[in-house]
Z-matrix of the N, CA and C atoms (Angstrom, degrees):
N
C 1 1.450
C 2 1.539 1 111.07
N 3 1.321 2 116.50 1 -44.41
C 4 1.456 3 121.17 2 179.64
C 5 1.530 4 110.78 3 -65.79
N 6 1.318 5 116.43 4 -39.58
C 7 1.458 6 120.85 5 178.24
C 8 1.530 7 110.95 6 -64.74
N 9 1.313 8 117.53 7 -38.29
C 10 1.459 9 121.98 8 178.42
C 11 1.533 10 110.86 9 -65.51
N 12 1.322 11 117.49 10 -42.27
C 13 1.470 12 120.92 11 177.61
C 14 1.527 13 111.21 12 -64.20
N 15 1.320 14 117.17 13 -41.98
C 16 1.463 15 120.35 14 179.50
C 17 1.529 16 110.41 15 -66.00
N 18 1.315 17 117.43 16 -42.32
C 19 1.455 18 120.84 17 178.11
C 20 1.529 19 110.83 18 -64.59
N 21 1.313 20 116.98 19 -41.15
C 22 1.472 21 120.78 20 177.95
C 23 1.520 22 111.56 21 -62.84
N 24 1.339 23 118.07 22 -41.19
C 25 1.465 24 121.83 23 178.30
C 26 1.530 25 110.53 24 -65.47
N 27 1.325 26 116.77 25 -39.35
C 28 1.459 27 120.39 26 178.34
C 29 1.526 28 111.32 27 -64.92
N 30 1.323 29 116.64 28 -44.07
C 31 1.467 30 120.52 29 179.20
C 32 1.527 31 110.26 30 -63.94
N 33 1.312 32 118.19 31 -43.56
C 34 1.466 33 121.51 32 178.69
C 35 1.528 34 111.05 33 -61.81
N 36 1.329 35 117.30 34 -41.51
C 37 1.460 36 120.95 35 177.84
C 38 1.517 37 110.92 36 -63.13
N 39 1.312 38 117.20 37 -43.60
C 40 1.467 39 120.20 38 178.75
C 41 1.528 40 111.69 39 -63.34
N 42 1.299 41 118.14 40 -39.75
C 43 1.467 42 121.58 41 178.28
C 44 1.527 43 110.26 42 -63.54
N 45 1.335 44 116.77 43 -42.82
C 46 1.462 45 120.02 44 179.56
C 47 1.529 46 111.96 45 -66.65
N 48 1.326 47 117.17 46 -37.49
C 49 1.465 48 120.42 47 177.96
C 50 1.525 49 110.21 48 -65.68
N 51 1.313 50 117.19 49 -44.95
C 52 1.471 51 120.79 50 179.78
C 53 1.535 52 110.42 51 -64.53
N 54 1.319 53 117.49 52 -40.95
C 55 1.468 54 120.66 53 178.81
C 56 1.531 55 110.73 54 -64.53
N 57 1.325 56 117.88 55 -40.99
C 58 1.465 57 120.90 56 178.54
C 59 1.522 58 111.13 57 -67.16
N 60 1.322 59 117.21 58 -42.42
C 61 1.471 60 120.14 59 178.62
C 62 1.526 61 110.54 60 -63.76
N 63 1.318 62 116.79 61 -38.57
C 64 1.468 63 119.91 62 178.08
C 65 1.515 64 111.28 63 -65.17
N 66 1.321 65 117.19 64 -40.18
C 67 1.467 66 120.68 65 179.27
C 68 1.526 67 110.91 66 -64.29
N 69 1.323 68 117.62 67 -40.21
C 70 1.467 69 120.71 68 178.59
C 71 1.533 70 109.87 69 -67.66
N 72 1.321 71 117.25 70 -39.52
C 73 1.471 72 121.07 71 178.08
C 74 1.539 73 111.18 72 -62.59
N 75 1.310 74 116.23 73 -42.99
C 76 1.473 75 120.07 74 178.51
C 77 1.532 76 110.33 75 -64.95
N 78 1.320 77 117.07 76 -39.09
C 79 1.474 78 120.54 77 177.93
C 80 1.530 79 109.94 78 -63.48
N 81 1.329 80 117.28 79 -39.08
C 82 1.467 81 120.63 80 177.70
C 83 1.526 82 110.53 81 -65.17
N 84 1.313 83 117.27 82 -40.81
C 85 1.470 84 120.27 83 178.23
C 86 1.527 85 111.04 84 -63.57
N 87 1.324 86 117.75 85 -38.93
C 88 1.464 87 120.74 86 177.26
C 89 1.526 88 110.72 87 -65.21
N 90 1.348 89 116.50 88 -40.01
C 91 1.460 90 120.20 89 178.22
C 92 1.525 91 110.52 90 -66.18
N 93 1.315 92 117.36 91 -38.56
C 94 1.468 93 120.82 92 177.59
C 95 1.526 94 111.26 93 -65.73
N 96 1.322 95 117.17 94 -37.59
C 97 1.469 96 120.27 95 176.57
C 98 1.525 97 110.58 96 -64.05
N 99 1.326 98 117.13 97 -40.01
C 100 1.469 99 120.21 98 176.68
C 101 1.527 100 110.28 99 -64.84
N 102 1.327 101 117.28 100 -42.46
C 103 1.469 102 120.48 101 179.06
C 104 1.528 103 110.96 102 -63.61
N 105 1.332 104 117.24 103 -38.05
C 106 1.465 105 120.02 104 176.45
C 107 1.524 106 111.41 105 -62.43
N 108 1.313 107 116.52 106 -43.46
C 109 1.460 108 121.27 107 179.60
C 110 1.525 109 110.92 108 -64.14
N 111 1.320 110 116.07 109 -44.23
C 112 1.464 111 120.47 110 -179.02
C 113 1.529 112 110.28 111 -66.86
N 114 1.327 113 117.69 112 -39.57
C 115 1.467 114 120.61 113 179.34
C 116 1.527 115 110.79 114 -65.43
N 117 1.322 116 116.66 115 -41.03
C 118 1.471 117 119.54 116 177.79
C 119 1.524 118 110.90 117 -63.40
N 120 1.318 119 116.48 118 -39.47
C 121 1.466 120 119.98 119 177.50
C 122 1.524 121 110.48 120 -67.74
N 123 1.326 122 116.91 121 -40.02
C 124 1.462 123 120.39 122 -179.22
C 125 1.522 124 111.83 123 -68.94
N 126 1.324 125 117.76 124 -27.22
C 127 1.471 126 120.39 125 178.33
C 128 1.524 127 111.19 126 -67.45
N 129 1.311 128 116.61 127 -19.65
C 130 1.462 129 120.84 128 176.87
C 131 1.526 130 112.38 129 -88.42
N 132 1.315 131 117.58 130 -1.73
C 133 1.460 132 121.91 131 -177.22
C 134 1.522 133 109.72 132 -82.52
N 135 1.273 134 116.09 133 82.66
C 136 1.467 135 122.62 134 -176.93
C 137 1.520 136 109.99 135 -73.27
N 138 1.318 137 115.86 136 136.29
C 139 1.457 138 120.86 137 170.89
C 140 1.523 139 106.02 138 -79.75
N 141 1.326 140 116.47 139 101.16
C 142 1.466 141 121.06 140 -173.10
C 143 1.517 142 112.61 141 -60.07
N 144 1.314 143 117.70 142 -38.89
C 145 1.471 144 119.79 143 -178.96
C 146 1.528 145 110.07 144 -62.77
N 147 1.319 146 117.55 145 -45.22
C 148 1.467 147 120.26 146 179.60
C 149 1.523 148 111.16 147 -68.27
N 150 1.324 149 116.75 148 -34.72
C 151 1.464 150 120.04 149 -179.84
C 152 1.527 151 111.00 150 -65.54
N 153 1.323 152 116.29 151 -50.41
C 154 1.462 153 119.36 152 -178.80
C 155 1.522 154 111.97 153 -70.59
N 156 1.329 155 116.85 154 -30.39
C 157 1.455 156 119.65 155 175.96
C 158 1.529 157 110.03 156 -64.78
N 159 1.337 158 116.64 157 -38.13
C 160 1.459 159 121.03 158 177.89
C 161 1.507 160 111.49 159 -65.93
N 162 1.332 161 117.09 160 -38.99
C 163 1.462 162 119.94 161 178.88
C 164 1.526 163 110.99 162 -67.68
N 165 1.332 164 115.69 163 -41.99
C 166 1.461 165 119.25 164 -179.87
C 167 1.522 166 111.49 165 -77.16
N 168 1.329 167 116.29 166 -23.90
C 169 1.457 168 120.25 167 -177.96
C 170 1.517 169 112.95 168 -79.74
N 171 1.323 170 118.13 169 -1.07
C 172 1.450 171 120.44 170 173.55
C 173 1.507 172 115.49 171 96.90
N 174 1.346 173 119.02 172 21.22
C 175 1.461 174 118.79 173 174.38
C 176 1.514 175 109.30 174 -62.12
N 177 1.291 176 116.08 175 154.34
C 178 1.469 177 120.83 176 -176.93
C 179 1.513 178 110.78 177 -60.81
N 180 1.305 179 115.75 178 142.65
C 181 1.459 180 120.45 179 177.97
C 182 1.518 181 108.54 180 -64.53
N 183 1.301 182 115.70 181 138.30
C 184 1.459 183 120.49 182 179.70
C 185 1.523 184 113.03 183 86.43
N 186 1.316 185 118.00 184 5.35
C 187 1.464 186 120.03 185 178.29
C 188 1.518 187 108.53 186 -63.58
N 189 1.305 188 115.88 187 135.63
C 190 1.466 189 119.73 188 -175.63
C 191 1.522 190 112.39 189 -101.61
N 192 1.303 191 119.45 190 7.97
C 193 1.461 192 121.66 191 -179.26
C 194 1.530 193 109.47 192 -71.88
N 195 1.313 194 115.30 193 122.74
C 196 1.461 195 121.62 194 177.75
C 197 1.520 196 106.69 195 -107.34
N 198 1.324 197 118.73 196 110.01
C 199 1.457 198 119.78 197 -174.67
C 200 1.531 199 112.37 198 -74.11
N 201 1.321 200 115.28 199 134.03
C 202 1.458 201 122.42 200 175.10
C 203 1.520 202 108.15 201 -117.81
N 204 1.304 203 116.17 202 152.22
C 205 1.457 204 121.33 203 170.76
C 206 1.519 205 107.63 204 -126.73
N 207 1.311 206 115.57 205 159.67
C 208 1.466 207 120.02 206 178.80
C 209 1.526 208 110.51 207 -59.85
N 210 1.311 209 116.94 208 -37.30
C 211 1.475 210 120.36 209 -179.72
C 212 1.527 211 111.40 210 -64.73
N 213 1.345 212 117.68 211 -43.10
C 214 1.468 213 119.23 212 -179.50
C 215 1.522 214 111.09 213 -69.79
N 216 1.330 215 117.04 214 -35.96
C 217 1.471 216 119.60 215 178.09
C 218 1.522 217 110.33 216 -65.83
N 219 1.327 218 117.07 217 -46.23
C 220 1.471 219 119.99 218 179.70
C 221 1.526 220 111.97 219 -64.12
N 222 1.312 221 117.25 220 -38.07
C 223 1.466 222 120.24 221 177.80
C 224 1.531 223 110.10 222 -65.36
N 225 1.326 224 117.02 223 -41.28
C 226 1.467 225 119.96 224 178.89
C 227 1.525 226 110.76 225 -65.83
N 228 1.314 227 117.91 226 -38.73
C 229 1.473 228 121.73 227 177.37
C 230 1.522 229 109.70 228 -62.91
N 231 1.315 230 116.53 229 -47.55
C 232 1.470 231 120.83 230 179.97
C 233 1.528 232 111.18 231 -59.84
N 234 1.329 233 116.35 232 -46.75
C 235 1.468 234 120.44 233 -179.37
C 236 1.524 235 111.22 234 -63.29
N 237 1.325 236 116.44 235 -41.22
C 238 1.465 237 119.88 236 -178.86
C 239 1.524 238 110.96 237 -65.92
N 240 1.325 239 117.24 238 -42.85
C 241 1.465 240 120.31 239 -177.76
C 242 1.527 241 112.52 240 -71.79
N 243 1.330 242 117.59 241 -25.12
C 244 1.464 243 120.50 242 178.25
C 245 1.528 244 112.96 243 -80.65
N 246 1.326 245 117.06 244 -15.45
C 247 1.465 246 120.26 245 179.10
C 248 1.526 247 109.39 246 -68.57
N 249 1.338 248 117.02 247 136.53
C 250 1.467 249 119.92 248 -178.33
C 251 1.530 250 113.85 249 -61.29
N 252 1.319 251 117.64 250 -30.29
C 253 1.459 252 120.67 251 -176.65
C 254 1.535 253 112.98 252 -84.46
N 255 1.327 254 118.31 253 1.51
C 256 1.470 255 120.41 254 -175.46
C 257 1.512 256 113.21 255 -73.09
N 258 1.313 257 118.10 256 -25.74
C 259 1.457 258 120.93 257 -177.56
C 260 1.516 259 112.82 258 87.91
N 261 1.318 260 117.51 259 4.91
C 262 1.464 261 121.18 260 -178.84
C 263 1.523 262 111.62 261 -67.11
N 264 1.315 263 117.66 262 -24.90
C 265 1.462 264 120.78 263 -179.66
C 266 1.527 265 112.21 264 -69.87
N 267 1.321 266 117.91 265 -13.48
C 268 1.453 267 121.69 266 -179.82
C 269 1.526 268 113.13 267 -80.15
N 270 1.326 269 117.29 268 -4.81
C 271 1.461 270 121.21 269 -177.55
C 272 1.516 271 110.15 270 -111.33
N 273 1.311 272 115.05 271 142.45
C 274 1.455 273 120.47 272 179.83
C 275 1.527 274 109.55 273 -89.92
N 276 1.305 275 116.53 274 133.40
C 277 1.469 276 123.83 275 177.62
C 278 1.525 277 112.06 276 55.27
N 279 1.322 278 116.34 277 42.29
C 280 1.466 279 121.02 278 179.52
C 281 1.519 280 109.50 279 -72.58
N 282 1.340 281 115.07 280 133.98
C 283 1.456 282 119.73 281 176.36
C 284 1.514 283 109.77 282 -149.69
N 285 1.308 284 115.39 283 157.98
C 286 1.461 285 122.28 284 176.58
C 287 1.521 286 106.85 285 -91.57
N 288 1.334 287 117.15 286 132.98
C 289 1.457 288 121.61 287 -177.24
C 290 1.521 289 110.57 288 -121.35
N 291 1.297 290 115.53 289 171.22
C 292 1.465 291 121.25 290 175.99
C 293 1.524 292 108.47 291 -80.38
N 294 1.273 293 121.41 292 145.38
C 295 1.441 294 129.25 293 1.24
C 296 1.518 295 111.15 294 -90.84
N 297 1.289 296 117.33 295 111.89
C 298 1.457 297 122.34 296 172.33
C 299 1.518 298 106.72 297 -117.65
N 300 1.300 299 115.38 298 123.79
C 301 1.456 300 120.69 299 -177.32
C 302 1.512 301 109.73 300 154.84
N 303 1.315 302 116.28 301 -143.42
C 304 1.447 303 120.76 302 178.39
C 305 1.524 304 109.43 303 -134.44
N 306 1.319 305 117.72 304 120.05
C 307 1.458 306 119.21 305 179.78
C 308 1.532 307 113.85 306 -77.16
N 309 1.342 308 116.70 307 -24.27
C 310 1.465 309 119.57 308 -173.57
C 311 1.523 310 114.67 309 -133.53
N 312 1.315 311 118.30 310 5.50
C 313 1.453 312 121.24 311 -179.80
C 314 1.515 313 114.22 312 83.58
N 315 1.334 314 118.11 313 -3.05
C 316 1.462 315 122.29 314 -179.91
C 317 1.530 316 111.27 315 -125.33
N 318 1.331 317 116.97 316 -23.69
C 319 1.458 318 122.42 317 -176.45
C 320 1.522 319 110.16 318 -107.43
N 321 1.337 320 115.81 319 130.62
C 322 1.461 321 120.68 320 173.67
C 323 1.522 322 107.54 321 -95.73
N 324 1.317 323 116.42 322 124.89
C 325 1.464 324 122.23 323 -179.14
C 326 1.522 325 108.13 324 -116.95
N 327 1.332 326 115.91 325 126.37
C 328 1.458 327 121.28 326 -176.81
C 329 1.523 328 108.87 327 -126.75
N 330 1.327 329 116.27 328 128.93
C 331 1.459 330 122.27 329 176.43
C 332 1.524 331 108.42 330 -119.78
N 333 1.321 332 116.12 331 124.78
C 334 1.465 333 122.16 332 178.71
C 335 1.518 334 109.43 333 -117.63
N 336 1.322 335 115.92 334 145.18
C 337 1.461 336 122.50 335 177.02
C 338 1.520 337 107.32 336 -127.90
N 339 1.326 338 116.04 337 134.47
C 340 1.465 339 121.36 338 177.25
C 341 1.521 340 108.84 339 -143.68
N 342 1.307 341 115.12 340 168.83
C 343 1.460 342 121.95 341 -179.75
C 344 1.522 343 108.77 342 -109.14
N 345 1.327 344 115.76 343 129.44
C 346 1.470 345 120.96 344 176.66
C 347 1.514 346 108.64 345 -111.80
N 348 1.297 347 115.95 346 134.19
C 349 1.471 348 121.04 347 177.55
C 350 1.520 349 109.24 348 -111.83
N 351 1.315 350 116.95 349 118.67
C 352 1.465 351 119.02 350 177.22
C 353 1.531 352 109.97 351 -61.47
N 354 1.331 353 117.32 352 134.28
C 355 1.466 354 119.65 353 -175.66
C 356 1.527 355 113.58 354 -68.04
N 357 1.303 356 116.64 355 -35.68
C 358 1.463 357 120.74 356 179.70
C 359 1.515 358 107.29 357 -122.96
N 360 1.327 359 116.51 358 110.43
C 361 1.452 360 119.83 359 -176.88
C 362 1.521 361 109.23 360 -104.71
N 363 1.331 362 117.07 361 96.03
C 364 1.454 363 118.99 362 175.55
C 365 1.529 364 110.99 363 -76.20
N 366 1.298 365 117.86 364 167.01
C 367 1.452 366 121.50 365 -173.04
C 368 1.519 367 115.46 366 -59.15
N 369 1.337 368 122.65 367 -27.68
C 370 1.471 369 118.56 368 179.60
C 371 1.526 370 113.93 369 -66.95
N 372 1.327 371 118.85 370 -23.21
C 373 1.466 372 119.39 371 -178.32
C 374 1.531 373 111.83 372 -114.46
N 375 1.322 374 116.84 373 30.59
C 376 1.459 375 121.15 374 179.39
C 377 1.533 376 112.24 375 -58.87
N 378 1.346 377 120.55 376 -33.84
C 379 1.469 378 117.76 377 177.91
C 380 1.528 379 113.84 378 -57.48
N 381 1.329 380 118.07 379 -22.23
C 382 1.457 381 121.63 380 -179.31
C 383 1.529 382 112.27 381 -103.44
N 384 1.310 383 117.59 382 17.57
C 385 1.461 384 119.83 383 -177.56
C 386 1.524 385 112.23 384 -69.42
N 387 1.330 386 118.28 385 -18.80
C 388 1.464 387 121.76 386 177.49
C 389 1.512 388 112.29 387 -80.27
N 390 1.302 389 117.45 388 -10.98
C 391 1.453 390 121.78 389 179.82
C 392 1.510 391 111.46 390 122.94
N 393 1.294 392 114.80 391 158.54
C 394 1.454 393 122.08 392 -179.18
C 395 1.526 394 107.42 393 -117.24
N 396 1.312 395 115.89 394 128.35
C 397 1.460 396 120.65 395 -179.86
C 398 1.524 397 109.53 396 -78.61
N 399 1.329 398 115.57 397 125.60
C 400 1.456 399 121.97 398 178.12
C 401 1.522 400 108.60 399 -108.09
N 402 1.323 401 116.60 400 136.43
C 403 1.460 402 121.81 401 179.96
C 404 1.525 403 108.09 402 -133.26
N 405 1.327 404 116.67 403 124.70
C 406 1.458 405 121.49 404 179.41
C 407 1.525 406 109.29 405 -130.97
N 408 1.327 407 115.17 406 149.07
C 409 1.463 408 121.23 407 177.25
C 410 1.516 409 107.94 408 -130.13
N 411 1.312 410 115.63 409 135.04
C 412 1.456 411 121.42 410 179.04
C 413 1.526 412 108.62 411 -132.49
N 414 1.321 413 115.59 412 148.55
C 415 1.466 414 120.45 413 178.44
C 416 1.524 415 109.65 414 -128.14
N 417 1.307 416 114.79 415 152.57
C 418 1.469 417 122.10 416 175.04
C 419 1.512 418 107.39 417 -146.63
N 420 1.312 419 115.68 418 140.05
C 421 1.469 420 120.88 419 -179.32
C 422 1.523 421 110.06 420 -98.98
N 423 1.317 422 113.61 421 137.79
C 424 1.471 423 119.94 422 177.00
C 425 1.516 424 108.19 423 -77.05
N 426 1.319 425 115.22 424 142.59
C 427 1.453 426 117.57 425 -176.71
C 428 1.415 427 113.36 426 -117.39
């Protein structure tokens, strides 16, 4: 009888740990999907001054390079996350982290950090009962 109770408690603990880990994994996937959307939007944030300067400066006709700057990427990220339809309100303690910007003037890089709270916190994972910090980075190239 005692062995059955101990085995049952162990199985229940394992089920709760797996369910909590799955919930955190799903939350990370949702955050990554948001970062992908924001990066794609930021890749369209053309630095107009650099774009028109390139056209007037004699770049070849038909050049497809769309210039990005860190300032335009960050502004596009901020605007996208402040929009009510972005889904950013579904994340706890969501913030934009470094490196967010453009490393090469063509790629928009977005890093988001949020807090995930496991729904069922059994005693083996009590150190993470305050939440688990999730960090994702997504990139998109301007075309």
